[in-house]
C-alpha positions in Angstrom: 44.7 56.2 -4.5 42.0 54.0 -6.2 38.6 54.2 -4.5 40.0 56.5 -1.7 38.2 59.9 -0.7 39.1 62.7 -3.3 38.5 66.2 -3.7 38.7 68.1 -6.8 42.2 69.9 -7.7 42.1 73.7 -7.8 44.7 75.3 -9.9 46.5 71.8 -9.5 46.8 72.0 -5.9 44.5 70.3 -3.4 42.5 73.1 -1.5 42.3 73.1 2.3 39.2 72.3 4.1 37.6 74.3 6.8 38.8 72.9 10.3 36.2 71.1 12.1 37.9 71.7 15.8 39.9 74.4 17.4 43.1 73.3 19.1 46.2 75.3 20.7 48.3 74.8 17.9 50.1 77.5 16.2 50.1 77.6 12.5 53.5 77.9 10.9 55.5 77.7 7.8 58.7 76.5 6.6 60.5 77.3 3.4 62.0 73.8 2.1 63.6 73.9 -1.2 61.9 77.0 -2.3 58.3 75.8 -1.4 56.3 77.1 1.5 55.3 73.9 3.8 52.3 74.6 6.2 52.2 72.9 9.4 50.3 73.3 12.8 52.7 72.4 15.9 51.6 72.1 19.7 54.6 71.8 21.9 54.1 69.5 24.9 55.6 66.2 26.2 57.7 63.8 23.8 57.7 62.0 21.7 56.3 64.3 19.1 53.0 62.7 17.5 53.1 63.4 13.9 49.9 62.8 11.8 50.5 62.1 8.0 47.2 62.6 5.8 46.5 60.1 2.8 46.2 60.9 -0.9 44.7 64.4 -1.7 44.1 64.9 2.0 45.4 67.4 4.4 45.8 68.3 8.0 42.2 69.6 8.6 40.9 65.9 8.2 38.7 64.5 11.0 41.3 61.9 12.2 43.9 64.5 12.3 41.9 67.2 13.9 40.6 64.5 16.5 44.1 63.3 17.2 45.4 66.8 17.7 42.5 67.8 20.2 43.4 64.6 21.9 47.1 65.3 22.2 46.4 68.9 23.3 44.2 67.5 26.3 47.0 65.4 27.5 49.8 67.7 26.8 51.2 65.8 24.1 53.5 67.5 21.5 51.8 67.0 18.2 52.5 68.2 14.5 50.1 68.2 11.7 51.3 69.3 8.2 50.4 69.7 4.5 52.6 68.0 1.9 54.0 70.4 -1.1 51.0 71.2 -3.4 48.4 70.2 -0.8 46.0 71.9 1.8 47.7 75.4 2.8 51.2 74.6 1.4 52.6 76.0 -1.7 53.8 74.1 -4.5 52.1 71.9 -7.4 50.3 68.9 -6.4 51.3 67.2 -9.8 55.0 67.4 -8.9 54.3 65.5 -5.5 55.6 61.9 -4.9 55.9 59.6 -2.2 59.7 60.4 -2.0 59.0 64.0 -2.2 56.2 64.1 0.4 58.2 62.0 2.8 61.0 64.6 2.3 58.6 67.5 3.3 57.6 65.7 6.3 61.2 65.2 7.6 62.0 68.6 6.8 59.0 70.0 9.0 59.8 67.5 12.1 63.3 68.3 12.1 62.3 71.8 12.0 59.9 71.7 15.0 61.7 68.8 16.8 65.5 68.5 16.0 66.8 65.2 17.0 63.7 64.4 19.1 61.7 61.1 19.4 58.8 60.8 17.0 55.7 58.9 17.0 54.1 58.6 13.3 50.5 58.2 12.6 49.7 57.5 8.9 46.5 57.3 7.1 46.3 55.3 3.8 48.8 56.6 1.5 50.2 58.4 4.6 50.9 55.0 5.8 53.4 54.4 3.0 54.8 57.8 3.8 55.1 56.8 7.6 56.9 53.5 6.8 59.5 55.2 4.7 60.0 57.9 7.2 60.2 55.4 9.9 63.2 53.8 8.1 64.7 57.0 7.7 64.4 58.2 11.4 66.1 55.2 12.7 66.3 55.2 16.5 64.3 58.4 16.7 61.2 56.5 15.7 59.3 55.9 19.1 56.5 53.9 17.2 54.2 54.0 14.2 50.5 53.7 13.6 48.9 52.7 10.3 45.4 53.6 9.5 44.6 51.3 6.5 48.3 51.9 5.4 48.8 51.5 1.7 52.2 51.0 1.1 53.1 50.2 -2.7 49.6 51.0 -3.9 50.9 51.9 -7.2 51.8 48.1 -7.6 48.5 46.5 -6.4 45.9 49.2 -6.9 46.8 50.8 -10.2 46.4 49.0 -13.1 48.2 51.5 -15.6 46.6 51.0 -19.2 48.0 52.2 -22.4 45.4 55.1 -22.3 46.9 56.0 -19.3 50.6 56.0 -20.5 49.4 58.2 -23.6 47.9 60.5 -21.1 51.1 60.7 -19.1 52.8 61.5 -22.2 50.5 63.9 -23.5 49.7 66.0 -20.4 51.5 64.5 -17.5 48.6 62.9 -15.6 45.9 60.5 -16.0 42.6 60.1 -14.1 41.3 57.2 -12.1 37.5 57.1 -11.1 36.8 57.2 -7.4 33.8 55.9 -5.2 34.2 59.2 -3.1 34.1 61.8 -5.5 33.1 62.2 -9.3 36.1 64.2 -10.4 38.4 61.2 -10.0 41.8 61.1 -9.0 44.6 62.6 -11.0 48.0 60.4 -10.9 51.0 62.5 -12.2 53.8 61.3 -14.4 56.2 62.4 -11.0 54.4 60.3 -8.7 54.1 57.4 -11.0 58.1 57.6 -12.0 59.0 57.8 -8.2 57.1 55.0 -6.9 59.2 52.1 -7.7 62.0 53.5 -5.7 59.8 53.6 -2.7 58.3 50.2 -2.7 58.5 48.3 0.7 56.7 45.0 0.3 59.2 43.1 -1.7 61.7 42.9 1.2 61.7 42.8 4.9 61.3 46.5 6.3 63.9 47.2 8.8 61.7 49.0 11.3 62.4 47.9 14.7 60.2 50.1 16.6 56.7 49.1 17.9 54.1 49.2 15.3 50.1 49.1 15.4 48.2 48.7 12.2 44.5 49.6 12.2 42.2 48.2 9.5 38.6 48.0 8.7 37.3 44.7 6.9 34.8 46.8 5.1 37.4 48.8 3.5 36.4 49.1 -0.2 39.8 50.9 -1.1 42.6 49.0 0.7 42.5 45.4 1.4 42.7 44.6 4.8 44.8 41.7 4.4 47.7 44.0 3.5 48.2 45.0 7.0 48.8 41.4 7.7 51.5 41.7 4.8 53.1 44.7 6.2 53.2 43.0 9.5 54.9 39.8 8.0 57.7 42.2 6.6 58.3 44.2 9.6 61.5 43.6 11.4 59.8 44.5 14.8 59.0 42.1 17.3 56.1 44.3 18.7 53.5 44.5 15.8 49.9 44.3 16.5 47.0 44.4 13.6 43.6 45.4 14.8 40.8 44.7 12.6 37.5 46.4 12.8 34.9 44.3 11.2 32.4 46.9 10.1 35.1 49.6 9.9 35.4 51.5 6.4 38.4 53.0 4.8 38.2 56.4 6.8 37.9 54.6 10.2 36.4 58.0 11.3 33.6 57.1 13.6 33.8 57.9 17.3 34.4 54.3 18.2 37.3 54.2 15.4 38.7 57.5 16.7 38.8 56.0 20.1 40.8 53.0 19.1 43.1 55.2 17.3 43.8 57.3 20.5 44.1 54.0 22.4 46.6 52.7 20.3 48.5 56.2 20.2 48.4 56.1 23.9 49.6 52.5 24.5 52.8 53.4 22.3 53.4 56.6 23.9 53.0 55.3 27.6 55.4 52.3 26.6 58.2 54.6 25.2 61.0 54.8 27.8 63.7 55.9 25.6 
């Protein structure tokens, strides 16, 4: 998404990064619709904690690794995954979309914890996917944590120009500059075409589980006031927005990670279903 950390595509796929921590999770793969989806699952106490990465990110990011290590230390079931075309998963990144990646995540969740309670943690675009998944999971949703959640960013964060439309028609993608990587972002025709069906902020969001929204006020990619808009549209009566005055988009400093862990712990400890 605009201004968010980006890595160059290799063969139209997002390459995995080296892991920065070792956990007790076992790597696994799931064939879903002909695509091999990679995930790491650590069994433990419920609800299942699921981390959903942002645009062009994967399950080896610093927040994902830190959350997995924290879950392992307390014996919490935890799942990390790579969407199709990202990280260690197969598929074409340019064929990905919010709808497809939400479906990928749901398939892996149902594979490792069929029918079980789930606590979703979504970072940036992963927050959009988490909200879509939360709606689909219904009563299985134990709670949701958004980290600079960015639903509907194709509406407020991408001003598609005539040149972009020409690029989409000619090659199936256009590029946006990024403050985090000189290569910029590639946005595909598939992603843009799917987005209108995935929009959330035009109506109430029928999630009734507890929600925590963490956002840095120094975020230069996703306006922190968007978390207030999300909170306003959620049907849940248990929604908290936590603003970190000096926090950037990543919210990956030690204090930020401690705040994330505390938010997750609070939702887990309060889940009595």
